[in-house]
C-alpha positions in Angstrom: 116.3 109.4 143.5 116.6 109.2 147.0 119.1 112.7 147.2 116.3 114.5 145.2 114.1 116.0 148.2 112.6 118.9 145.3 109.7 117.5 143.9 109.7 119.4 140.5 112.9 120.6 138.3 114.5 123.9 139.1 116.6 126.0 137.0 119.3 125.2 139.7 119.0 121.6 138.1 120.5 123.3 135.1 123.2 125.5 136.8 126.3 122.7 137.4 126.2 122.9 140.9 125.5 120.8 143.5 121.3 120.4 142.8 123.0 119.6 138.8 125.2 116.5 140.2 122.3 115.0 143.0 120.1 115.4 139.8 122.8 113.6 137.5 124.1 110.8 139.8 120.4 109.9 141.5 118.2 110.1 138.4 120.3 109.4 135.4 123.3 107.6 136.5 121.4 105.5 138.5 119.4 104.6 135.6 121.8 104.5 132.6 125.3 103.0 134.1 127.6 102.0 131.9 131.4 101.9 131.1 131.6 105.0 129.0 128.8 106.8 131.0 130.4 106.2 134.6 133.2 108.6 133.9 131.1 111.6 133.7 133.6 113.1 131.8 133.2 116.0 128.9 132.6 113.0 126.6 132.8 109.4 126.3 135.7 106.9 124.9 134.0 104.6 122.7 136.0 101.7 121.4 134.4 100.3 118.1 134.5 96.8 117.2 134.3 98.2 113.2 135.5 100.9 111.3 132.5 101.1 109.7 129.3 102.5 111.9 125.8 103.7 111.4 125.4 107.3 112.7 121.9 108.8 113.5 120.8 111.7 115.4 117.1 112.5 116.5 115.1 114.7 118.5 111.5 113.8 120.1 109.1 116.5 121.0 106.2 114.2 121.0 103.1 115.8 122.4 101.2 114.4 125.2 104.8 112.9 126.6 103.0 109.6 127.9 100.6 107.7 125.6 99.3 104.2 125.3 102.1 102.2 124.4 105.4 104.2 125.2 106.2 107.8 126.5 108.8 110.1 124.8 111.5 108.4 126.8 110.9 104.9 125.4 110.0 106.5 122.0 113.5 108.5 122.1 115.4 105.1 122.6 113.2 103.1 120.2 112.8 105.5 117.4 116.8 105.7 117.5 117.6 102.0 117.7 115.3 101.5 114.6 117.0 104.3 113.0 120.4 102.6 113.2 119.2 99.3 112.3 117.5 99.5 109.1 120.9 100.6 107.6 121.6 97.3 108.3 124.0 97.4 111.8 123.6 96.3 115.3 122.9 99.2 117.4 125.7 99.9 119.8 125.5 103.1 122.2 123.4 106.1 122.1 124.0 109.7 123.5 120.9 111.5 125.2 120.0 115.2 125.5 117.6 116.4 127.9 115.9 120.0 127.7 113.6 120.8 131.1 111.3 123.3 131.5 111.4 124.7 135.1 108.7 123.2 137.1 108.6 119.8 135.5 107.8 116.4 138.0 110.4 115.1 138.7 108.5 111.4 139.2 107.7 112.3 135.9 111.2 112.6 134.6 112.2 109.1 136.8 109.5 107.5 134.8 110.8 109.1 131.5 114.4 107.8 132.4 113.5 104.0 133.9 111.3 103.8 130.6 114.4 104.7 128.6 116.5 102.6 130.7 113.7 99.7 130.2 113.8 100.3 126.5 118.0 100.3 126.0 118.2 96.9 128.2 115.8 95.9 125.5 117.5 96.7 122.8 121.1 95.7 123.9 122.6 99.3 124.0 124.1 101.6 126.3 123.9 105.6 126.9 127.2 106.3 126.4 127.1 110.3 127.0 124.5 112.8 127.7 123.6 116.5 129.0 120.7 117.8 130.7 119.9 122.0 130.7 117.2 123.2 132.3 115.2 126.1 130.7 112.8 128.6 132.5 108.9 128.0 132.6 107.4 128.9 129.3 110.4 128.1 127.1 109.7 124.5 126.6 106.8 122.3 126.7 107.3 119.5 129.6 110.9 118.0 128.4 112.2 117.5 124.8 115.0 114.7 124.4 118.0 114.8 121.7 119.4 111.5 121.0 122.5 110.4 118.5 122.8 106.6 118.1 125.4 104.6 116.7 125.6 101.2 114.8 128.3 98.5 113.7 127.6 98.0 110.5 127.4 94.4 108.9 129.2 93.4 105.6 127.2 91.3 104.2 124.6 93.4 103.3 123.9 97.2 102.0 120.6 98.9 102.5 119.4 102.0 101.2 116.3 103.9 100.3 117.4 104.3 96.8 118.2 100.5 96.0 114.8 99.0 95.4 114.9 97.6 91.9 111.6 96.9 89.6 110.6 92.9 89.9 110.8 93.3 94.1 108.0 93.2 96.6 107.2 95.8 99.6 106.6 93.9 103.1 105.0 96.0 105.9 105.5 94.2 109.1 103.2 95.7 111.2 99.3 97.6 111.4 99.6 101.1 109.3 99.0 104.5 111.9 98.7 102.6 115.6 101.2 105.3 117.0 100.0 108.5 115.4 96.2 107.0 116.0 97.2 106.3 119.6 98.8 109.9 119.9 95.4 111.5 118.5 93.2 109.8 121.0 95.8 110.6 123.9 95.0 114.0 122.7 91.5 114.0 122.6 88.4 112.7 124.3 87.5 110.4 121.7 84.9 107.7 122.3 86.6 105.2 120.2 85.5 101.2 120.7 88.7 99.0 120.7 92.4 99.0 122.1 94.5 102.1 120.6 98.3 101.9 121.5 101.4 103.0 120.1 103.3 100.5 118.3 106.4 101.9 119.7 109.4 99.7 120.5 112.6 98.7 119.1 113.0 96.6 116.1 116.8 96.0 115.9 116.2 91.9 116.6 113.4 91.4 114.2 115.9 93.3 111.7 119.0 91.1 112.6 116.4 87.9 112.2 115.7 88.9 108.8 119.1 89.9 107.8 121.1 86.6 109.2 118.6 84.4 107.0 118.1 86.4 103.8 121.1 88.8 103.3 121.7 90.9 100.2 118.0 89.8 99.1 116.8 93.0 101.0 117.8 96.3 99.6 115.6 98.6 101.4 114.5 98.9 105.1 112.8 101.8 106.2 110.2 102.6 109.5 107.7 104.6 108.6 107.5 107.4 110.8 106.6 110.9 110.1 104.4 110.5 107.3 104.1 107.1 107.8 103.9 104.3 104.7 102.8 106.8 102.0 105.3 109.3 102.4 107.9 107.0 103.2 107.4 104.8 100.2 107.4 108.2 97.9 110.7 108.7 99.6 112.0 105.1 98.5 110.3 105.8 95.1 112.0 109.1 94.3 115.5 108.0 95.6 115.4 104.6 93.8 113.7 106.2 90.4 110.9 103.5 90.7 107.2 103.0 90.9 105.3 101.2 93.5 101.8 100.0 93.7 100.4 98.9 97.0 97.0 97.3 97.0 95.1 98.8 99.6 93.3 94.9 100.5 96.7 93.6 101.8 97.6 96.5 103.9 97.4 95.5 107.8 95.1 98.6 109.4 93.2 98.0 112.8 89.7 98.7 113.0 90.0 101.1 116.1 92.4 103.2 114.0 89.9 103.4 110.9 87.7 104.8 113.1 90.0 107.3 114.4 90.5 108.2 111.1 87.1 108.3 109.9 85.9 110.6 112.9 89.2 112.9 112.1 89.2 112.9 108.0 92.6 111.6 108.2 94.2 108.3 106.0 96.1 106.3 108.1 98.6 105.4 105.3 99.8 108.9 106.5 99.7 108.0 110.3 103.2 106.9 111.8 104.1 103.7 113.0 106.7 103.6 115.1 107.0 99.7 115.9 106.5 98.4 111.7 109.0 98.1 109.1 108.8 98.9 105.2 111.0 95.8 103.8 112.0 95.5 100.0 113.4 92.8 99.0 113.9 89.9 95.7 110.2 88.1 95.2 111.9 84.7 95.6 112.0 85.1 99.4 108.8 87.1 100.5 107.3 83.8 101.6 110.2 83.4 104.0 110.2 87.2 105.1 106.7 86.5 106.3 107.1 82.9 107.7 110.2 85.1 109.9 108.5 87.9 110.8 105.2 86.2 112.2 106.9 84.1 114.0 108.5 87.1 115.6 106.4 89.2 118.8 106.5 92.6 116.4 105.9 91.1 113.3 102.9 88.6 113.9 100.8 90.7 111.2 103.5 91.5 108.3 102.0 91.6 104.5 103.3 91.7 101.4 101.3 94.9 100.5 103.1 95.7 96.8 105.4 95.6 94.3 108.1 97.6 92.8 107.7 98.6 88.8 109.9 99.9 86.2 106.9 102.2 84.8 104.1 104.0 86.7 106.0 107.3 86.6 107.7 106.8 89.0 104.9 107.5 91.4 103.3 105.5 94.5 99.6 104.0 93.1 97.5 102.6 95.2 95.2 99.9 93.8 92.1 100.3 95.4 89.4 97.6 97.1 86.8 98.7 94.6 89.3 98.2 91.7 90.4 101.6 90.5 93.9 103.3 91.0 94.8 107.0 92.3 98.4 108.0 93.2 99.8 108.5 96.7 101.6 111.6 97.1 104.1 113.0 99.6 102.2 114.3 102.7 101.6 118.1 102.2 101.9 120.2 105.1 101.6 118.2 108.8 98.6 116.3 109.3 99.9 115.3 112.9 102.4 118.0 114.7 104.6 116.6 117.4 104.0 112.9 116.5 107.8 111.6 117.9 
């Protein structure tokens, strides 16, 4: 940032002139340097090692932009990496578009850029191309980030939310609702005992280990982001036309997350995760899958939480700790807006 003397983003940073070039070279290029990005052409030229790719796009408007366990930059990279990886692809490169409000602190922008660069290095992906726009004060809320991810799809597996089969099991690799709980606490002054940190992280290394070991035994992988575990399971149930029963006693939920939910009347099954996976796989490899997950730092609390059925009316059903059963439907409305 040595060439940038301004304290805050101004409209001049978005006009394509000297200020724009200084911002791009000092802030972005120094952090995101890659063979595709460095020429600063109008489009990146990418040499793909395969003719089959996974392709995903997402936008991030989380509020607050900094939260326990991450920020909007780390979230943008990790969220994109995970969306590509759960399709059985090795994340390859990302495009990034920034919409920045006039007056945004350059120190905060630098912090976000570094967070993105660090997460890219961890996940083994490159920023291939990008764009920056500055809008007048009041036309945005600080900073919004749009990403597109490309991954090279492996040929030994096929993953889709439509491929769940009766008799299979459901694994959740981490506690439900950690990201949502962290955002709630960051927005509100809640006196909660215990650490509440977002689980935001790239999971492509864990996904790769599971697929290397178990291959086609796994048919569905999803990251339960907006709408949480409950909504994601409903999406799978509808796409595959199967019923899913989950066991409340087996769902990992941190006590601190439960406390947040009790205070605000939330259900942790509908709070977002940004660093946990739902994995649907054949029963004969459940123990092996749990062993792989628990040996990985991002899957130490993995558990089997349910099973796939050909009955249940195509619904997601929760077997309660008290012994009863109730239908878990999709999230109606928006329980917690601007979660990612």
